[in-house]
N, CA, C and O atoms as CSV, one atom per row, in Angstrom:
chain,resi,resn,atom,element,x,y,z
A,1,MET,N,N,-51.478,-58.433,10.469
A,1,MET,CA,C,-51.509,-57.168,11.174
A,1,MET,C,C,-53.138,-56.561,10.837
A,1,MET,O,O,-53.630,-56.598,9.710
A,2,THR,N,N,-53.667,-56.141,11.758
A,2,THR,CA,C,-55.148,-55.898,11.797
A,2,THR,C,C,-55.351,-54.403,11.146
A,2,THR,O,O,-54.357,-53.676,11.126
A,3,ALA,N,N,-56.583,-53.912,10.616
A,3,ALA,CA,C,-56.552,-52.753,10.082
A,3,ALA,C,C,-56.402,-51.743,11.096
A,3,ALA,O,O,-55.967,-50.674,10.668
A,4,ASP,N,N,-56.662,-51.804,12.405
A,4,ASP,CA,C,-56.187,-50.705,13.579
A,4,ASP,C,C,-54.833,-50.487,13.699
A,4,ASP,O,O,-54.278,-49.396,13.832
A,5,GLU,N,N,-54.281,-51.681,13.639
A,5,GLU,CA,C,-52.626,-51.633,13.744
A,5,GLU,C,C,-51.934,-50.786,12.521
A,5,GLU,O,O,-50.969,-50.023,12.558
A,6,GLU,N,N,-52.604,-51.110,11.635
A,6,GLU,CA,C,-52.017,-50.611,10.203
A,6,GLU,C,C,-52.241,-49.062,10.255
A,6,GLU,O,O,-51.382,-48.218,10.001
A,7,LYS,N,N,-53.518,-48.830,10.619
A,7,LYS,CA,C,-53.940,-47.121,10.999
A,7,LYS,C,C,-52.965,-46.432,11.891
A,7,LYS,O,O,-52.326,-45.438,11.546
A,8,THR,N,N,-52.877,-47.052,13.145
A,8,THR,CA,C,-51.897,-46.632,13.842
A,8,THR,C,C,-50.314,-46.476,13.492
A,8,THR,O,O,-49.578,-45.655,14.038
A,9,ILE,N,N,-49.994,-47.219,12.687
A,9,ILE,CA,C,-48.731,-47.342,12.166
A,9,ILE,C,C,-48.497,-46.333,11.176
A,9,ILE,O,O,-47.396,-45.786,11.107
A,10,LYS,N,N,-49.792,-45.928,10.112
A,10,LYS,CA,C,-49.327,-45.013,9.344
A,10,LYS,C,C,-49.698,-43.723,10.042
A,10,LYS,O,O,-49.251,-42.685,9.554
A,11,THR,N,N,-50.505,-43.651,11.188
A,11,THR,CA,C,-50.768,-42.368,11.718
A,11,THR,C,C,-49.401,-42.003,12.618
A,11,THR,O,O,-49.241,-40.848,13.012
A,12,LEU,N,N,-48.540,-42.929,12.885
A,12,LEU,CA,C,-47.187,-42.732,13.645
A,12,LEU,C,C,-46.385,-42.469,12.559
A,12,LEU,O,O,-45.548,-41.603,12.813
A,13,GLU,N,N,-46.328,-43.022,11.140
A,13,GLU,CA,C,-45.177,-42.540,10.167
A,13,GLU,C,C,-45.669,-41.125,9.963
A,13,GLU,O,O,-44.796,-40.258,9.937
A,14,THR,N,N,-46.791,-40.795,9.831
A,14,THR,CA,C,-47.311,-39.337,9.468
A,14,THR,C,C,-46.759,-38.248,10.620
A,14,THR,O,O,-46.148,-37.232,10.288
A,15,ARG,N,N,-47.005,-38.534,11.790
A,15,ARG,CA,C,-46.331,-37.913,12.885
A,15,ARG,C,C,-44.911,-37.668,12.740
A,15,ARG,O,O,-44.339,-36.580,12.685
A,16,VAL,N,N,-44.363,-38.983,12.678
A,16,VAL,CA,C,-42.956,-39.119,12.499
A,16,VAL,C,C,-42.266,-37.848,11.433
A,16,VAL,O,O,-41.521,-36.917,11.741
A,17,ARG,N,N,-42.769,-38.182,10.251
A,17,ARG,CA,C,-42.376,-37.277,9.165
A,17,ARG,C,C,-42.681,-35.771,9.658
A,17,ARG,O,O,-41.750,-34.965,9.655
A,18,GLN,N,N,-43.993,-35.368,10.089
A,18,GLN,CA,C,-44.227,-34.217,10.407
A,18,GLN,C,C,-43.319,-33.576,11.312
A,18,GLN,O,O,-43.122,-32.369,11.173
A,19,LEU,N,N,-42.611,-34.356,12.420
A,19,LEU,CA,C,-41.646,-34.146,13.369
A,19,LEU,C,C,-40.453,-33.687,12.681
A,19,LEU,O,O,-39.932,-32.605,12.951
A,20,ILE,N,N,-39.954,-34.579,11.691
A,20,ILE,CA,C,-38.846,-34.720,11.016
A,20,ILE,C,C,-38.588,-33.132,10.293
A,20,ILE,O,O,-37.532,-32.499,10.290
A,21,LEU,N,N,-39.891,-32.737,9.704
A,21,LEU,CA,C,-40.097,-31.451,8.917
A,21,LEU,C,C,-40.142,-30.288,9.896
A,21,LEU,O,O,-39.792,-29.160,9.552
A,22,LYS,N,N,-40.530,-30.542,10.987
A,22,LYS,CA,C,-40.522,-29.429,11.903
A,22,LYS,C,C,-39.167,-29.343,12.375
A,22,LYS,O,O,-38.713,-28.202,12.460
A,23,PHE,N,N,-38.345,-30.399,12.735
A,23,PHE,CA,C,-37.133,-30.350,13.068
A,23,PHE,C,C,-36.167,-29.802,12.164
A,23,PHE,O,O,-35.178,-29.188,12.565
A,24,GLN,N,N,-36.429,-30.011,10.928
A,24,GLN,CA,C,-35.499,-29.397,9.867
A,24,GLN,C,C,-35.749,-27.784,9.823
A,24,GLN,O,O,-34.890,-26.903,9.813
A,25,GLN,N,N,-36.987,-27.667,9.804
A,25,GLN,CA,C,-37.348,-26.176,9.743
A,25,GLN,C,C,-36.730,-25.494,11.073
A,25,GLN,O,O,-36.197,-24.393,10.928
A,26,LEU,N,N,-36.763,-26.031,12.260
A,26,LEU,CA,C,-36.287,-25.468,13.301
A,26,LEU,C,C,-34.656,-25.375,13.149
A,26,LEU,O,O,-34.055,-24.420,13.641
A,27,GLN,N,N,-34.029,-26.331,12.500
A,27,GLN,CA,C,-32.501,-26.315,12.237
A,27,GLN,C,C,-32.278,-25.195,11.451
A,27,GLN,O,O,-31.383,-24.406,11.753
A,28,GLU,N,N,-33.116,-24.996,10.294
A,28,GLU,CA,C,-33.108,-23.702,9.374
A,28,GLU,C,C,-33.046,-22.436,10.222
A,28,GLU,O,O,-32.166,-21.586,10.086
A,29,ASP,N,N,-34.093,-22.365,11.150
A,29,ASP,CA,C,-34.202,-21.153,12.050
A,29,ASP,C,C,-33.125,-20.805,12.568
A,29,ASP,O,O,-32.618,-19.688,12.467
A,30,HIS,N,N,-32.587,-21.966,13.309
A,30,HIS,CA,C,-31.491,-21.888,14.241
A,30,HIS,C,C,-30.146,-21.404,13.669
A,30,HIS,O,O,-29.371,-20.724,14.343
A,31,LYS,N,N,-29.866,-21.824,12.244
A,31,LYS,CA,C,-28.785,-21.508,11.518
A,31,LYS,C,C,-29.292,-19.853,11.376
A,31,LYS,O,O,-28.473,-18.970,11.634
A,32,GLU,N,N,-30.500,-19.551,11.008
A,32,GLU,CA,C,-30.342,-17.949,10.513
A,32,GLU,C,C,-30.393,-17.154,11.771
A,32,GLU,O,O,-30.232,-15.937,11.689
A,33,LEU,N,N,-30.599,-17.714,12.925
A,33,LEU,CA,C,-30.561,-16.945,14.054
A,33,LEU,C,C,-29.120,-16.652,14.478
A,33,LEU,O,O,-28.634,-15.565,14.791
A,34,GLN,N,N,-28.548,-17.845,14.419
A,34,GLN,CA,C,-26.933,-17.818,14.617
A,34,GLN,C,C,-26.332,-16.913,13.698
A,34,GLN,O,O,-25.416,-16.259,14.196
A,35,ALA,N,N,-26.594,-16.672,12.432
A,35,ALA,CA,C,-26.229,-15.645,11.384
A,35,ALA,C,C,-26.425,-14.430,11.764
A,35,ALA,O,O,-25.560,-13.587,11.528
A,36,ASP,N,N,-27.523,-14.116,12.386
A,36,ASP,CA,C,-27.930,-12.756,12.993
A,36,ASP,C,C,-27.324,-12.725,14.092
A,36,ASP,O,O,-26.941,-11.568,14.267
A,37,LEU,N,N,-27.027,-13.385,14.940
A,37,LEU,CA,C,-26.364,-13.319,16.320
A,37,LEU,C,C,-25.073,-12.690,15.944
A,37,LEU,O,O,-24.639,-11.598,16.312
A,38,GLU,N,N,-24.421,-13.744,14.983
A,38,GLU,CA,C,-22.893,-13.258,14.661
A,38,GLU,C,C,-22.570,-12.122,14.053
A,38,GLU,O,O,-21.464,-11.598,14.192
A,39,SER,N,N,-23.617,-11.589,13.242
A,39,SER,CA,C,-23.599,-10.400,12.671
A,39,SER,C,C,-24.109,-9.153,13.586
A,39,SER,O,O,-23.895,-7.981,13.277
A,40,LYS,N,N,-24.797,-9.554,14.727
A,40,LYS,CA,C,-24.872,-8.582,15.514
A,40,LYS,C,C,-23.875,-8.209,16.590
A,40,LYS,O,O,-23.823,-7.070,17.054
A,41,ASP,N,N,-23.013,-9.286,17.009
A,41,ASP,CA,C,-21.855,-9.319,17.620
A,41,ASP,C,C,-20.786,-8.684,16.955
A,41,ASP,O,O,-19.983,-8.036,17.626
A,42,ASN,N,N,-20.653,-8.782,15.663
A,42,ASN,CA,C,-19.677,-8.068,14.923
A,42,ASN,C,C,-19.988,-6.325,14.827
A,42,ASN,O,O,-19.100,-5.472,14.824
A,43,GLU,N,N,-21.285,-6.089,14.762
A,43,GLU,CA,C,-21.566,-4.965,14.715
A,43,GLU,C,C,-21.411,-4.377,16.227
A,43,GLU,O,O,-20.859,-3.286,16.371
A,44,LEU,N,N,-21.819,-4.982,17.171
A,44,LEU,CA,C,-21.496,-4.422,18.593
A,44,LEU,C,C,-20.102,-4.415,18.724
A,44,LEU,O,O,-19.746,-3.540,19.514
A,45,GLN,N,N,-19.214,-5.038,18.263
A,45,GLN,CA,C,-17.614,-5.068,18.395
A,45,GLN,C,C,-17.257,-3.633,17.674
A,45,GLN,O,O,-16.747,-2.688,18.276
A,46,ALA,N,N,-17.536,-3.634,16.580
A,46,ALA,CA,C,-17.515,-2.450,15.715
A,46,ALA,C,C,-17.701,-1.058,16.332
A,46,ALA,O,O,-16.914,-0.112,16.311
A,47,VAL,N,N,-18.975,-1.148,16.914
A,47,VAL,CA,C,-19.586,0.072,17.734
A,47,VAL,C,C,-18.757,0.326,19.223
A,47,VAL,O,O,-18.395,1.428,19.635
A,48,LYS,N,N,-18.595,-0.744,19.786
A,48,LYS,CA,C,-17.447,-0.493,20.901
A,48,LYS,C,C,-16.161,0.163,20.588
A,48,LYS,O,O,-15.620,1.014,21.294
A,49,GLN,N,N,-15.656,-0.372,19.310
A,49,GLN,CA,C,-14.285,0.075,18.946
A,49,GLN,C,C,-14.445,1.778,18.547
A,49,GLN,O,O,-13.611,2.675,18.673
A,50,LYS,N,N,-15.632,1.819,18.104
A,50,LYS,CA,C,-15.758,3.487,17.750
A,50,LYS,C,C,-15.929,4.335,18.726
A,50,LYS,O,O,-15.466,5.470,18.840
A,51,ASN,N,N,-16.819,3.564,19.641
A,51,ASN,CA,C,-17.143,4.449,21.299
A,51,ASN,C,C,-15.676,4.673,21.686
A,51,ASN,O,O,-15.297,5.796,22.018
A,52,LYS,N,N,-14.943,3.743,21.654
A,52,LYS,CA,C,-13.767,3.729,22.661
A,52,LYS,C,C,-12.839,4.943,21.875
A,52,LYS,O,O,-12.416,5.853,22.588
A,53,GLN,N,N,-12.549,4.958,20.532
A,53,GLN,CA,C,-11.866,5.733,19.743
A,53,GLN,C,C,-12.593,7.130,20.084
A,53,GLN,O,O,-11.836,8.068,20.334
A,54,LEU,N,N,-13.933,7.363,20.120
A,54,LEU,CA,C,-14.361,8.504,20.222
A,54,LEU,C,C,-14.175,9.286,21.905
A,54,LEU,O,O,-14.102,10.482,22.187
A,55,GLU,N,N,-14.141,8.118,22.767
A,55,GLU,CA,C,-13.812,8.654,24.142
A,55,GLU,C,C,-12.100,9.096,24.208
A,55,GLU,O,O,-11.770,9.845,25.128
A,56,THR,N,N,-11.198,8.697,23.379
A,56,THR,CA,C,-10.088,9.079,23.282
A,56,THR,C,C,-9.940,10.243,22.792
A,56,THR,O,O,-9.308,11.129,23.367
A,57,ASP,N,N,-10.545,10.381,21.596
A,57,ASP,CA,C,-10.811,11.778,20.980
A,57,ASP,C,C,-11.301,12.745,21.869
A,57,ASP,O,O,-10.798,13.868,21.816
A,58,TYR,N,N,-12.041,12.550,22.540
A,58,TYR,CA,C,-12.865,13.440,23.529
A,58,TYR,C,C,-11.805,13.884,24.366
A,58,TYR,O,O,-11.436,15.057,24.431
A,59,ALA,N,N,-11.221,12.747,25.133
A,59,ALA,CA,C,-10.091,13.016,26.261
A,59,ALA,C,C,-9.039,13.919,25.624
A,59,ALA,O,O,-8.395,14.671,26.355
A,60,ASN,N,N,-8.844,13.895,24.434
A,60,ASN,CA,C,-7.746,14.648,23.783
A,60,ASN,C,C,-8.035,15.811,23.420
A,60,ASN,O,O,-7.148,16.660,23.509
A,61,LEU,N,N,-9.420,16.212,22.879
A,61,LEU,CA,C,-9.668,17.604,22.721
A,61,LEU,C,C,-10.030,18.178,23.795
A,61,LEU,O,O,-9.800,19.383,23.897
A,62,LYS,N,N,-10.670,17.492,24.849
A,62,LYS,CA,C,-10.427,18.309,26.332
A,62,LYS,C,C,-9.390,18.695,26.960
A,62,LYS,O,O,-9.379,19.741,27.608
A,63,MET,N,N,-8.181,17.749,26.832
A,63,MET,CA,C,-6.857,18.255,27.081
A,63,MET,C,C,-6.393,19.312,26.376
A,63,MET,O,O,-5.845,20.224,26.995
A,64,ALA,N,N,-6.516,19.370,25.095
A,64,ALA,CA,C,-6.198,20.534,24.476
A,64,ALA,C,C,-6.856,21.796,24.757
A,64,ALA,O,O,-6.271,22.873,24.870
A,65,LYS,N,N,-8.479,21.549,24.897
A,65,LYS,CA,C,-9.021,22.818,25.360
A,65,LYS,C,C,-8.663,23.085,26.745
A,65,LYS,O,O,-8.976,24.182,27.208
A,66,MET,N,N,-8.002,22.169,27.532
A,66,MET,CA,C,-7.751,23.074,28.829
A,66,MET,C,C,-6.357,23.550,28.749
A,66,MET,O,O,-6.098,24.325,29.670
A,67,LEU,N,N,-5.384,23.333,27.944
A,67,LEU,CA,C,-4.334,23.644,27.735
A,67,LEU,C,C,-4.464,25.006,26.873
A,67,LEU,O,O,-3.703,25.889,27.267
A,68,GLU,N,N,-5.133,25.284,25.974
A,68,GLU,CA,C,-5.531,26.490,25.029
A,68,GLU,C,C,-6.224,27.330,26.462
A,68,GLU,O,O,-5.708,28.425,26.686
A,69,VAL,N,N,-7.138,26.968,27.247
A,69,VAL,CA,C,-7.782,27.780,28.078
A,69,VAL,C,C,-6.787,28.333,29.049
A,69,VAL,O,O,-6.713,29.530,29.327
A,70,GLY,N,N,-5.984,27.340,29.576
A,70,GLY,CA,C,-4.723,27.559,30.317
A,70,GLY,C,C,-4.000,28.712,30.061
A,70,GLY,O,O,-3.928,29.656,30.847
A,71,ASP,N,N,-3.373,28.645,28.800
A,71,ASP,CA,C,-2.563,29.989,28.186
A,71,ASP,C,C,-3.268,31.192,28.173
A,71,ASP,O,O,-2.715,32.198,28.618
A,72,THR,N,N,-4.521,31.249,27.687
A,72,THR,CA,C,-5.550,32.283,27.678
A,72,THR,C,C,-5.508,32.847,29.200
A,72,THR,O,O,-5.267,33.996,29.568
A,73,ASP,N,N,-5.806,31.726,29.954
A,73,ASP,CA,C,-6.209,32.396,31.450
A,73,ASP,C,C,-4.688,33.092,31.902
A,73,ASP,O,O,-4.621,34.250,32.314
A,74,LEU,N,N,-3.533,32.233,31.761
A,74,LEU,CA,C,-2.413,32.718,32.152
A,74,LEU,C,C,-2.249,34.059,31.767
A,74,LEU,O,O,-2.182,34.910,32.655
A,75,ALA,N,N,-2.167,34.416,30.469
A,75,ALA,CA,C,-1.808,35.750,29.907
A,75,ALA,C,C,-2.769,36.470,30.855
A,75,ALA,O,O,-2.348,37.261,31.699
A,76,ALA,N,N,-3.977,36.203,30.713
A,76,ALA,CA,C,-5.258,37.305,31.389
A,76,ALA,C,C,-4.849,37.467,32.826
A,76,ALA,O,O,-5.041,38.588,33.297
A,77,ALA,N,N,-4.321,36.553,33.609
A,77,ALA,CA,C,-4.054,36.639,35.014
A,77,ALA,C,C,-2.628,37.441,34.937
A,77,ALA,O,O,-2.405,38.134,35.930
A,78,LYS,N,N,-1.848,37.453,34.140
A,78,LYS,CA,C,-0.717,38.123,34.118
A,78,LYS,C,C,-0.822,39.504,33.904
A,78,LYS,O,O,-0.050,40.310,34.425
A,79,GLN,N,N,-1.784,39.825,33.126
A,79,GLN,CA,C,-2.390,41.321,32.776
A,79,GLN,C,C,-2.720,41.904,33.986
A,79,GLN,O,O,-2.310,42.963,34.460
A,80,ARG,N,N,-3.816,40.780,34.614
A,80,ARG,CA,C,-4.619,41.433,35.709
A,80,ARG,C,C,-3.507,42.019,36.955
A,80,ARG,O,O,-3.557,43.079,37.578
A,81,ILE,N,N,-2.615,41.013,37.032
A,81,ILE,CA,C,-1.749,41.161,38.220
A,81,ILE,C,C,-1.227,42.276,37.883
A,81,ILE,O,O,-1.385,43.188,38.694
A,82,ASN,N,N,-0.477,42.572,36.658
A,82,ASN,CA,C,0.325,43.698,36.367
A,82,ASN,C,C,-0.524,45.070,36.614
A,82,ASN,O,O,-0.015,46.018,37.213
A,83,HIS,N,N,-1.559,45.096,36.220
A,83,HIS,CA,C,-2.637,46.194,36.534
A,83,HIS,C,C,-2.768,46.434,38.064
A,83,HIS,O,O,-2.575,47.559,38.525
A,84,LEU,N,N,-3.085,45.414,38.824
A,84,LEU,CA,C,-3.301,45.629,40.291
A,84,LEU,C,C,-1.758,46.091,40.902
A,84,LEU,O,O,-1.767,46.759,41.937
A,85,VAL,N,N,-0.609,45.791,40.359
A,85,VAL,CA,C,0.565,46.386,40.888
A,85,VAL,C,C,0.547,47.941,40.504
A,85,VAL,O,O,0.731,48.874,41.286
A,86,ARG,N,N,0.289,48.017,39.147
A,86,ARG,CA,C,0.255,49.589,38.875
A,86,ARG,C,C,-0.490,50.163,39.973
A,86,ARG,O,O,0.003,51.051,40.668
A,87,ASP,N,N,-1.928,49.595,40.213
A,87,ASP,CA,C,-2.758,50.485,41.205
A,87,ASP,C,C,-2.131,50.589,42.321
A,87,ASP,O,O,-2.283,51.671,42.887
A,88,VAL,N,N,-1.270,49.589,42.990
A,88,VAL,CA,C,-0.714,49.707,44.258
A,88,VAL,C,C,0.230,50.502,44.289
A,88,VAL,O,O,0.360,51.026,45.395
A,89,ASP,N,N,1.312,50.974,43.155
A,89,ASP,CA,C,2.146,51.839,42.995
A,89,ASP,C,C,1.729,53.115,43.162
A,89,ASP,O,O,2.296,53.984,43.825
A,90,LYS,N,N,0.372,53.238,42.329
A,90,LYS,CA,C,-0.060,54.620,42.203
A,90,LYS,C,C,-0.694,55.202,43.668
A,90,LYS,O,O,-0.651,56.393,43.979
A,91,CYS,N,N,-1.153,54.376,44.313
A,91,CYS,CA,C,-1.633,54.283,45.617
A,91,CYS,C,C,-0.473,54.806,46.566
A,91,CYS,O,O,-0.741,55.828,47.196
A,92,ILE,N,N,0.725,54.267,46.743
A,92,ILE,CA,C,1.883,54.188,47.437
A,92,ILE,C,C,2.242,55.705,46.979
A,92,ILE,O,O,2.450,56.510,47.887
A,93,ALA,N,N,2.333,56.179,45.554
A,93,ALA,CA,C,3.036,57.519,45.294
A,93,ALA,C,C,2.086,58.477,45.880
A,93,ALA,O,O,2.619,59.452,46.410
A,94,LEU,N,N,0.589,58.417,45.911
A,94,LEU,CA,C,-0.130,59.353,46.449
A,94,LEU,C,C,-0.157,59.334,47.735
A,94,LEU,O,O,-0.550,60.392,48.227
A,95,LEU,N,N,0.186,58.313,48.641
A,95,LEU,CA,C,0.351,58.464,50.051
A,95,LEU,C,C,1.668,59.347,50.295
A,95,LEU,O,O,1.774,60.310,51.054
A,96,LYS,N,N,2.598,58.807,49.506
A,96,LYS,CA,C,4.018,59.843,49.816
A,96,LYS,C,C,3.780,61.226,49.425
A,96,LYS,O,O,4.196,62.125,50.156
A,97,ALA,N,N,3.125,61.502,48.295
A,97,ALA,CA,C,2.816,62.797,48.221
A,97,ALA,C,C,1.990,63.683,49.219
A,97,ALA,O,O,1.992,64.913,49.269
A,98,MET,N,N,1.335,62.870,49.947
A,98,MET,CA,C,0.514,63.714,50.823
A,98,MET,C,C,1.383,63.911,52.013
A,98,MET,O,O,1.056,64.825,52.770
A,99,GLY,N,N,2.356,63.261,52.282
A,99,GLY,CA,C,3.452,63.418,53.412
A,99,GLY,C,C,3.270,62.580,54.387
A,99,GLY,O,O,2.178,62.042,54.571
A,100,PRO,N,N,4.327,62.360,55.145
A,100,PRO,CA,C,4.431,61.205,56.388
A,100,PRO,C,C,3.296,61.208,57.212
A,100,PRO,O,O,2.848,60.097,57.497
A,101,GLU,N,N,2.648,62.333,57.723
A,101,GLU,CA,C,1.873,62.497,58.635
A,101,GLU,C,C,0.359,61.639,58.094
A,101,GLU,O,O,-0.427,61.135,58.896
A,102,MET,N,N,0.191,61.615,56.722
A,102,MET,CA,C,-1.040,60.734,56.384
A,102,MET,C,C,-0.701,59.186,56.421
A,102,MET,O,O,-1.528,58.305,56.657
A,103,VAL,N,N,0.531,59.007,56.173
A,103,VAL,CA,C,1.106,57.558,56.212
A,103,VAL,C,C,0.910,56.931,57.616
A,103,VAL,O,O,0.488,55.804,57.873
A,104,GLU,N,N,1.359,58.028,58.580
A,104,GLU,CA,C,1.364,57.265,60.073
A,104,GLU,C,C,0.078,57.211,60.576
A,104,GLU,O,O,-0.291,56.283,61.296
A,105,GLY,N,N,-0.902,58.477,60.131
A,105,GLY,CA,C,-2.094,58.520,60.787
A,105,GLY,C,C,-3.012,57.455,60.125
A,105,GLY,O,O,-4.160,57.288,60.536
């Protein structure tokens, strides 16, 4: 073997070793990235589950609030109707007190 051939072989061996080291480093980086990805996936699943629970809680709270407001509104509406009926009764009583000529005219 000539000196040039030996030099070429040594250069090739050095580059192969460098490639092997680079490959090993990339494998380690890949493992770290895979672990990070798995961690983020788990975190995402937990956040999705919490979000779903919060949406359910919100829907339940909204429904409870609607029922609460509905009961209050119902009582207020009944009170308002009773007041209007009393006003109408007073008007009828006043018209009757004025006599039949006011009612027909």
